[in-house]
Residue, then its C-alpha position, 0 to 999 in steps of 0.5 A: m500500500t503506497p502513501e498516495l493510495v492512503v491519502q487518496l482513500a482518506r480524501r475520498s472518505f472525507e468527501a463522501t462523508l461531507l456529501l452524505a451529511a450535507p443535505l441533512l445539515i442544510f435542511s436542519l440549518v435552514v429550518g433552524l434559521v427560519i425558527s430563529v427569525f420567527q422567535a426574534v420577530t415574536s419575542i418567543n424565548e423558548a429554547t426547545l421550540a426548534f427541536a421538533p421542526k429540525i427533527i422533522a426537517v431531517m426526516v423529510a430530507m432523509v426521505i428525499f435524499f435516501p435513494w441518492m445517498m444509498s446509490y452514492m454509498s454503494d458506488f463508494t463501497r464498490e470503489i473501496y472494494s476494488l482497491i483492496v487488490l491494490m492494497r495487497r501489493 
């Protein structure tokens, strides 16, 4: 296993993690921002108000993006398995 292969695997793993987490985090961020603006406008200072909508938003994002996420993870796993041959040399 060469150092270049290790760096490539680490980089691709980091990219995969970011790409798979991004849709869920973006949905949660947008919902949190909307609720924060709503709280500021209405002067509601309830810290727990944002939790339920964020959880629902992440569930909706999972339903929407799950097929793409599974496809991406399957492709990435196949790529990693194909590199196992290179690791033995």
